C-alpha positions as CSV (number, residue, x, y, z in Angstrom):
1,M,41.2,44.9,49.5
2,T,43.5,42.0,49.0
3,N,45.2,41.2,45.7
4,K,43.0,38.2,45.3
5,E,39.8,40.3,45.7
6,L,41.1,42.9,43.2
7,L,41.8,40.1,40.7
8,Y,38.3,38.8,41.2
9,I,36.8,42.2,40.5
10,E,39.0,42.7,37.4
11,D,38.0,39.3,36.1
12,A,34.3,40.0,36.7
13,L,34.6,43.4,34.8
14,G,36.4,41.6,32.0
15,H,33.6,39.0,31.7
16,S,31.0,41.8,31.7
17,Q,32.8,43.6,28.8
18,Y,33.1,40.4,26.9
19,F,29.4,39.7,27.3
20,Q,28.6,43.2,26.1
21,T,30.8,42.8,23.0
22,K,29.2,39.4,22.2
23,C,25.6,40.8,22.6
24,N,26.4,43.7,20.3
25,E,27.9,41.4,17.7
26,T,25.0,39.0,17.9
27,A,22.4,41.8,17.7
28,Q,24.0,43.0,14.4
29,Q,23.6,39.5,12.9
30,I,20.0,38.9,14.0
31,Q,17.3,39.3,11.3
32,D,14.2,39.0,13.5
33,P,13.3,42.5,14.8
34,Q,11.8,41.3,18.1
35,L,14.8,39.1,18.9
36,K,17.2,41.8,17.9
37,T,15.5,44.3,20.2
38,C,15.6,41.8,23.0
39,V,19.4,41.2,22.6
40,Q,20.0,45.0,22.4
41,Q,18.0,45.5,25.6
42,I,20.1,42.8,27.3
43,A,23.3,44.6,26.2
44,Q,22.0,47.9,27.4
45,K,21.1,46.5,30.8
46,N,24.5,44.8,31.1
47,Q,26.1,48.2,30.3
48,Q,24.1,49.8,33.1
49,I,25.1,47.1,35.6
50,F,28.8,47.4,34.5
51,Q,28.7,51.2,34.9
52,S,27.1,50.9,38.3
53,F,29.6,48.3,39.5
54,Y,32.5,50.3,38.1
55,G,31.2,53.4,39.7
56,L,31.4,51.8,43.1
57,L,35.1,51.2,42.7
């Protein structure tokens, strides 16, 4: 891989981690149980995708 490709991957992983953090923070603030569950499921799915992608590396 080129340095540019590695930087792109690093950036994508960083964005994924940021999204995960924001989902978790938001879920803690949500009062509506259904919406809270939805955001938590999105966070879990994002974590699964991150782990799969990271595992490929």
